[in-house]
A tleap script that builds the chain and sets N, CA, C and O, in Angstrom:
source leaprc.protein.ff14SB
mol = sequence {
  NMET GLU SER SER ARG ARG LEU MET PRO VAL
  VAL ASN LYS ILE SER MET ARG ALA ARG ASN
  GLN ASP VAL ALA TYR TRP ARG THR GLN SER
  TYR GLN ALA ARG ILE ASP ALA LEU GLU GLU
  ILE ARG ARG GLU TYR HIE LEU TRP LYS TYR
  GLY GLU ALA GLU PRO ARG LEU GLN ARG PHE
  CYS THR ILE VAL LYS CARG
}
set mol.1.N position { 84.518 105.381 108.727 }
set mol.1.CA position { 84.302 103.939 109.380 }
set mol.1.C position { 85.777 103.562 109.035 }
set mol.1.O position { 86.095 104.169 108.012 }
set mol.2.N position { 86.579 102.951 109.405 }
set mol.2.CA position { 87.944 102.425 108.934 }
set mol.2.C position { 87.784 101.257 109.169 }
set mol.2.O position { 87.117 100.695 110.038 }
set mol.3.N position { 88.851 100.622 107.821 }
set mol.3.CA position { 88.085 99.363 107.291 }
set mol.3.C position { 89.912 98.642 108.141 }
set mol.3.O position { 90.989 99.234 108.208 }
set mol.4.N position { 89.457 96.889 108.753 }
set mol.4.CA position { 90.230 96.689 110.019 }
set mol.4.C position { 91.147 96.020 108.665 }
set mol.4.O position { 92.159 96.634 108.328 }
set mol.5.N position { 90.821 94.962 108.035 }
set mol.5.CA position { 91.217 94.829 106.392 }
set mol.5.C position { 93.103 95.416 106.291 }
set mol.5.O position { 93.304 96.601 106.024 }
set mol.6.N position { 93.987 94.721 106.466 }
set mol.6.CA position { 95.663 95.577 106.110 }
set mol.6.C position { 95.990 93.901 105.787 }
set mol.6.O position { 95.859 92.792 106.305 }
set mol.7.N position { 96.462 94.503 104.662 }
set mol.7.CA position { 97.576 93.130 104.029 }
set mol.7.C position { 99.234 93.720 104.348 }
set mol.7.O position { 99.899 94.755 104.315 }
set mol.8.N position { 99.331 92.396 104.641 }
set mol.8.CA position { 100.685 91.694 105.957 }
set mol.8.C position { 101.442 90.967 105.340 }
set mol.8.O position { 101.306 89.777 105.057 }
set mol.9.N position { 102.851 92.164 104.953 }
set mol.9.CA position { 103.883 91.444 104.179 }
set mol.9.C position { 104.404 90.043 103.978 }
set mol.9.O position { 105.591 89.994 104.301 }
set mol.10.N position { 104.101 89.304 103.710 }
set mol.10.CA position { 104.483 88.055 103.036 }
set mol.10.C position { 105.932 87.269 102.445 }
set mol.10.O position { 106.196 87.907 101.426 }
set mol.11.N position { 106.613 86.569 102.553 }
set mol.11.CA position { 107.990 86.259 102.966 }
set mol.11.C position { 107.976 84.736 102.225 }
set mol.11.O position { 107.993 84.018 103.225 }
set mol.12.N position { 107.949 83.616 100.803 }
set mol.12.CA position { 108.196 82.230 101.403 }
set mol.12.C position { 109.331 82.257 99.932 }
set mol.12.O position { 109.223 82.612 98.758 }
set mol.13.N position { 110.524 81.605 100.881 }
set mol.13.CA position { 111.132 81.122 99.713 }
set mol.13.C position { 110.864 79.726 98.996 }
set mol.13.O position { 110.305 78.697 99.376 }
set mol.14.N position { 111.325 80.003 98.115 }
set mol.14.CA position { 111.141 78.995 97.500 }
set mol.14.C position { 112.085 78.252 96.513 }
set mol.14.O position { 113.065 78.980 96.353 }
set mol.15.N position { 112.263 76.596 95.455 }
set mol.15.CA position { 113.329 76.387 95.269 }
set mol.15.C position { 112.980 76.627 93.459 }
set mol.15.O position { 112.163 77.259 92.789 }
set mol.16.N position { 113.379 76.310 93.373 }
set mol.16.CA position { 113.050 76.760 91.010 }
set mol.16.C position { 112.428 75.559 91.199 }
set mol.16.O position { 111.382 76.101 91.555 }
set mol.17.N position { 112.138 74.273 91.276 }
set mol.17.CA position { 111.266 73.839 91.192 }
set mol.17.C position { 109.684 73.504 90.926 }
set mol.17.O position { 109.030 72.862 90.104 }
set mol.18.N position { 109.377 74.523 92.411 }
set mol.18.CA position { 108.311 75.221 92.845 }
set mol.18.C position { 108.139 75.370 92.221 }
set mol.18.O position { 107.512 74.529 91.576 }
set mol.19.N position { 108.497 76.675 91.616 }
set mol.19.CA position { 108.421 78.018 90.519 }
set mol.19.C position { 108.081 77.074 89.454 }
set mol.19.O position { 106.927 77.273 89.072 }
set mol.20.N position { 108.517 76.362 88.993 }
set mol.20.CA position { 107.712 75.621 87.393 }
set mol.20.C position { 106.738 75.345 88.027 }
set mol.20.O position { 105.849 75.980 87.459 }
set mol.21.N position { 105.973 74.415 89.448 }
set mol.21.CA position { 104.959 74.019 89.181 }
set mol.21.C position { 103.929 74.943 89.953 }
set mol.21.O position { 102.859 74.790 90.543 }
set mol.22.N position { 104.603 75.751 89.715 }
set mol.22.CA position { 103.644 77.068 90.495 }
set mol.22.C position { 103.173 77.941 88.327 }
set mol.22.O position { 102.382 78.760 87.859 }
set mol.23.N position { 103.988 77.274 87.944 }
set mol.23.CA position { 103.127 78.388 86.477 }
set mol.23.C position { 102.458 77.627 85.677 }
set mol.23.O position { 101.768 77.873 84.687 }
set mol.24.N position { 102.930 76.022 86.585 }
set mol.24.CA position { 102.159 74.923 85.219 }
set mol.24.C position { 100.648 74.860 85.843 }
set mol.24.O position { 99.650 74.388 85.299 }
set mol.25.N position { 100.761 75.513 87.239 }
set mol.25.CA position { 99.008 76.170 87.868 }
set mol.25.C position { 98.376 76.341 87.674 }
set mol.25.O position { 97.254 75.857 87.823 }
set mol.26.N position { 99.007 77.630 86.954 }
set mol.26.CA position { 97.991 78.964 86.452 }
set mol.26.C position { 98.044 78.491 84.608 }
set mol.26.O position { 97.159 78.889 83.851 }
set mol.27.N position { 99.073 77.717 84.176 }
set mol.27.CA position { 98.889 76.929 83.019 }
set mol.27.C position { 97.345 76.617 82.427 }
set mol.27.O position { 96.604 76.859 81.474 }
set mol.28.N position { 97.394 76.123 83.309 }
set mol.28.CA position { 96.284 74.911 83.565 }
set mol.28.C position { 94.729 76.080 83.758 }
set mol.28.O position { 93.890 75.593 83.001 }
set mol.29.N position { 94.448 76.662 84.079 }
set mol.29.CA position { 93.617 77.905 84.797 }
set mol.29.C position { 92.768 78.594 82.996 }
set mol.29.O position { 93.477 78.887 82.033 }
set mol.30.N position { 91.740 78.665 82.982 }
set mol.30.CA position { 91.443 78.930 82.016 }
set mol.30.C position { 92.045 80.682 82.260 }
set mol.30.O position { 92.481 81.178 83.299 }
set mol.31.N position { 91.863 81.348 80.857 }
set mol.31.CA position { 92.296 82.936 80.637 }
set mol.31.C position { 91.173 83.763 81.447 }
set mol.31.O position { 91.363 84.911 81.850 }
set mol.32.N position { 89.626 82.821 81.689 }
set mol.32.CA position { 89.254 83.410 82.826 }
set mol.32.C position { 89.384 84.005 84.069 }
set mol.32.O position { 89.046 85.024 84.672 }
set mol.33.N position { 90.339 82.423 84.302 }
set mol.33.CA position { 90.520 82.812 86.148 }
set mol.33.C position { 91.286 83.596 86.093 }
set mol.33.O position { 91.301 84.463 86.966 }
set mol.34.N position { 92.230 83.605 85.042 }
set mol.34.CA position { 93.993 84.088 85.721 }
set mol.34.C position { 93.930 85.416 85.476 }
set mol.34.O position { 94.715 86.287 85.852 }
set mol.35.N position { 92.527 85.565 84.541 }
set mol.35.CA position { 91.845 87.618 84.341 }
set mol.35.C position { 91.330 87.816 86.022 }
set mol.35.O position { 91.481 88.718 86.846 }
set mol.36.N position { 90.787 86.742 86.036 }
set mol.36.CA position { 89.773 87.297 87.966 }
set mol.36.C position { 91.142 86.983 88.946 }
set mol.36.O position { 91.358 87.803 89.839 }
set mol.37.N position { 91.749 86.224 88.855 }
set mol.37.CA position { 92.640 86.085 90.388 }
set mol.37.C position { 93.247 87.636 90.053 }
set mol.37.O position { 93.018 88.428 90.968 }
set mol.38.N position { 93.858 88.106 89.090 }
set mol.38.CA position { 94.827 89.075 88.478 }
set mol.38.C position { 93.548 90.414 88.915 }
set mol.38.O position { 93.637 91.438 89.592 }
set mol.39.N position { 93.292 90.270 88.742 }
set mol.39.CA position { 92.030 91.764 88.864 }
set mol.39.C position { 91.551 91.936 90.666 }
set mol.39.O position { 91.041 92.857 91.303 }
set mol.40.N position { 91.969 90.691 90.991 }
set mol.40.CA position { 91.075 90.300 92.762 }
set mol.40.C position { 93.227 91.248 93.623 }
set mol.40.O position { 93.312 91.873 94.680 }
set mol.41.N position { 93.959 91.061 93.030 }
set mol.41.CA position { 95.057 91.299 93.230 }
set mol.41.C position { 95.325 92.163 92.880 }
set mol.41.O position { 96.403 92.443 93.404 }
set mol.42.N position { 94.701 93.696 91.550 }
set mol.42.CA position { 95.248 94.669 91.493 }
set mol.42.C position { 94.126 95.595 92.664 }
set mol.42.O position { 94.617 96.515 93.318 }
set mol.43.N position { 92.319 95.162 92.858 }
set mol.43.CA position { 91.889 95.195 94.189 }
set mol.43.C position { 92.111 95.668 95.176 }
set mol.43.O position { 91.606 96.660 95.701 }
set mol.44.N position { 93.418 94.544 95.749 }
set mol.44.CA position { 93.464 94.922 97.027 }
set mol.44.C position { 95.181 95.309 97.174 }
set mol.44.O position { 95.838 95.238 98.212 }
set mol.45.N position { 95.575 95.649 96.078 }
set mol.45.CA position { 96.584 96.716 96.052 }
set mol.45.C position { 96.359 97.865 95.745 }
set mol.45.O position { 97.214 98.751 95.713 }
set mol.46.N position { 94.730 98.047 95.379 }
set mol.46.CA position { 94.542 100.097 95.812 }
set mol.46.C position { 93.522 100.525 96.475 }
set mol.46.O position { 93.039 101.653 96.575 }
set mol.47.N position { 92.933 98.488 97.386 }
set mol.47.CA position { 92.854 99.083 98.531 }
set mol.47.C position { 94.060 99.175 99.605 }
set mol.47.O position { 94.011 99.345 100.824 }
set mol.48.N position { 94.638 99.085 99.147 }
set mol.48.CA position { 95.975 99.025 100.392 }
set mol.48.C position { 96.412 100.288 100.313 }
set mol.48.O position { 96.463 101.084 101.251 }
set mol.49.N position { 96.871 100.565 98.699 }
set mol.49.CA position { 97.248 102.285 98.856 }
set mol.49.C position { 96.476 103.028 98.755 }
set mol.49.O position { 96.461 103.873 99.650 }
set mol.50.N position { 95.267 103.168 97.491 }
set mol.50.CA position { 94.302 104.902 97.949 }
set mol.50.C position { 93.469 104.828 99.125 }
set mol.50.O position { 93.195 105.936 99.586 }
set mol.51.N position { 92.810 103.472 99.969 }
set mol.51.CA position { 92.092 103.740 100.311 }
set mol.51.C position { 90.900 103.034 100.074 }
set mol.51.O position { 90.984 101.978 99.446 }
set mol.52.N position { 89.821 103.425 100.460 }
set mol.52.CA position { 88.203 103.077 99.675 }
set mol.52.C position { 87.646 103.926 98.509 }
set mol.52.O position { 86.526 103.836 98.007 }
set mol.53.N position { 88.850 104.935 98.111 }
set mol.53.CA position { 88.315 105.227 96.711 }
set mol.53.C position { 89.151 104.110 95.599 }
set mol.53.O position { 90.107 103.338 95.666 }
set mol.54.N position { 88.731 104.296 95.165 }
set mol.54.CA position { 89.444 103.632 93.182 }
set mol.54.C position { 90.548 104.808 92.672 }
set mol.54.O position { 90.254 105.918 93.115 }
set mol.55.N position { 91.593 104.786 91.945 }
set mol.55.CA position { 91.842 105.780 91.333 }
set mol.55.C position { 90.659 105.447 90.189 }
set mol.55.O position { 89.791 104.586 90.046 }
set mol.56.N position { 91.255 106.957 89.253 }
set mol.56.CA position { 90.833 107.115 88.363 }
set mol.56.C position { 91.414 107.459 86.783 }
set mol.56.O position { 92.584 107.118 86.608 }
set mol.57.N position { 91.085 107.763 86.229 }
set mol.57.CA position { 92.035 108.437 84.925 }
set mol.57.C position { 91.620 109.961 85.095 }
set mol.57.O position { 90.576 110.612 85.057 }
set mol.58.N position { 93.007 110.198 85.309 }
set mol.58.CA position { 93.468 112.202 85.096 }
set mol.58.C position { 92.433 112.724 84.104 }
set mol.58.O position { 92.469 112.147 83.017 }
set mol.59.N position { 91.428 113.781 84.246 }
set mol.59.CA position { 91.107 114.479 82.894 }
set mol.59.C position { 91.779 115.879 82.993 }
set mol.59.O position { 92.077 116.696 83.863 }
set mol.60.N position { 91.883 115.683 81.261 }
set mol.60.CA position { 92.906 116.731 81.174 }
set mol.60.C position { 92.254 117.837 79.708 }
set mol.60.O position { 91.230 117.509 79.110 }
set mol.61.N position { 92.701 118.554 79.496 }
set mol.61.CA position { 92.224 119.204 78.383 }
set mol.61.C position { 93.548 120.317 77.784 }
set mol.61.O position { 94.417 120.418 78.649 }
set mol.62.N position { 93.747 120.849 76.968 }
set mol.62.CA position { 94.633 121.120 75.937 }
set mol.62.C position { 93.840 122.252 75.008 }
set mol.62.O position { 92.763 122.137 74.423 }
set mol.63.N position { 94.594 123.191 75.066 }
set mol.63.CA position { 94.529 124.141 74.140 }
set mol.63.C position { 94.988 124.494 72.516 }
set mol.63.O position { 96.180 124.442 72.212 }
set mol.64.N position { 94.391 124.699 71.939 }
set mol.64.CA position { 95.525 123.728 70.508 }
set mol.64.C position { 95.379 126.052 69.642 }
set mol.64.O position { 94.700 126.492 68.714 }
set mol.65.N position { 96.299 126.710 70.524 }
set mol.65.CA position { 95.804 127.648 68.988 }
set mol.65.C position { 95.392 127.753 68.057 }
set mol.65.O position { 94.314 127.203 68.281 }
set mol.66.N position { 95.317 128.249 66.343 }
set mol.66.CA position { 95.640 128.292 65.522 }
set mol.66.C position { 95.841 129.095 64.511 }
set mol.66.O position { 96.371 128.673 63.483 }
savepdb mol mol.pdb
quit
């Protein structure tokens, strides 16, 4: 079943003063709220990039001769 949820590219032009307001907003948020927002962005990116599967760390093995 294919998900109908897709990310649409959005471009917003803002003034430099508006950027400072954005930074000020995030500074007022708790560290947990900032991490939660970042985690949501990460999940959306991985869903868009890799589909349903969460990327995992690659396993590897090295053989060392003594």
